C-alpha positions in Angstrom: 13.2 -5.8 3.7 13.8 -3.0 1.2 9.9 -1.9 2.2 11.1 -2.0 5.9 13.8 0.6 4.8 11.9 3.0 3.0 9.4 3.5 5.7 11.7 4.2 8.3 13.7 6.5 5.4 10.2 8.0 5.7 9.9 8.3 9.4 13.8 9.9 9.6 12.7 12.0 6.4 9.7 13.6 8.8 12.1 13.6 11.8 14.2 16.2 9.9 11.4 18.2 8.3 10.0 18.9 11.5 14.0 18.9 12.6 14.2 22.1 10.7 11.5 24.0 12.5 13.2 23.5 15.4 16.7 24.1 14.3 15.2 27.9 13.5 17.8 28.5 10.4 20.3 26.2 11.8 20.6 28.7 15.1 20.5 25.7 17.1 22.9 23.7 17.9 21.3 19.9 19.0 18.6 20.7 16.8 20.3 21.3 13.8 22.9 18.1 14.6 20.2 16.0 14.8 18.4 17.2 11.4 21.7 16.7 9.9 21.4 13.0 11.6 18.0 12.3 10.5 18.8 13.7 7.0 21.9 11.2 6.7 19.5 8.5 7.8 16.5 9.1 5.6 18.8 9.6 2.7 21.2 6.4 3.3 17.7 4.2 3.9 16.4 5.3 0.9 19.2 4.3 -1.1 18.9 1.0 0.1 15.5 0.2 -0.2 16.4 1.5 -4.2 18.1 -1.1 -4.7 15.1 -3.6 -5.1 12.0 -1.1 -5.4 11.8 1.3 -8.5 12.7 4.7 -8.1 9.1 6.0 -8.6 7.7 3.8 -6.7 10.3 4.7 -3.7 10.5 8.2 -4.0 6.7 8.5 -4.5 6.1 6.6 -1.0 9.2 7.9 0.6 7.6 11.5 -0.2 4.0 10.4 0.9 5.2 9.1 3.9 7.0 12.2 4.7 4.0 14.8 3.4 1.7 12.7 5.8 3.8 12.5 8.8 4.8 16.3 8.8 1.6 17.4 8.1 -0.2 15.4 11.2 3.0 16.5 13.2 2.3 20.1 12.2 -1.4 19.6 13.1 -0.2 18.3 17.0 3.4 20.1 17.8 2.4 23.3 16.0 -1.5 23.1 16.0 -2.0 23.7 11.8 -5.2 23.3 10.9 -7.5 20.0 11.0 -10.0 21.1 8.6 -11.8 17.9 7.3 -10.8 18.8 3.7 -7.0 18.5 4.6 -8.0 14.9 6.6 -9.4 14.0 3.3 -6.4 15.2 1.2 -3.9 13.3 4.0 -5.9 10.1 3.6 -6.1 10.0 -0.7 -2.2 10.2 -0.2 -2.3 7.2 2.4 -4.4 5.8 0.0 -1.8 6.3 -3.0 0.9 4.8 -0.5 -1.2 1.5 -0.8 -2.1 1.3 -3.9 1.7 2.0 -4.5 2.7 -0.9 -2.2 0.0 -3.4 -3.6 1.0 -3.0 -6.9 4.6 -2.5 -6.9 6.3 -5.6 -8.7 9.3 -5.5 -5.7 
């Protein structure tokens, strides 16, 4: 169950990172509130996952999911670069996340 919590924490991390963009410096109420809720849920799920998953693994996977997710959402929502080297680098991050899951003792 800890890995489910960790993946969900990463998804909520994507939500709050994108939410920061929409909150526009905390000037828009609804996106700001949703961002704070997403932050809270993300941190709570991360802390729950860390009860059994080693801290280094959990944090690396959490940030990796957030990094890849936000990069993809940036491409889709904000027209950010879809350069092939950028895609390859994101795939390298994904391979690292998978490797941490496969080789984790938890």
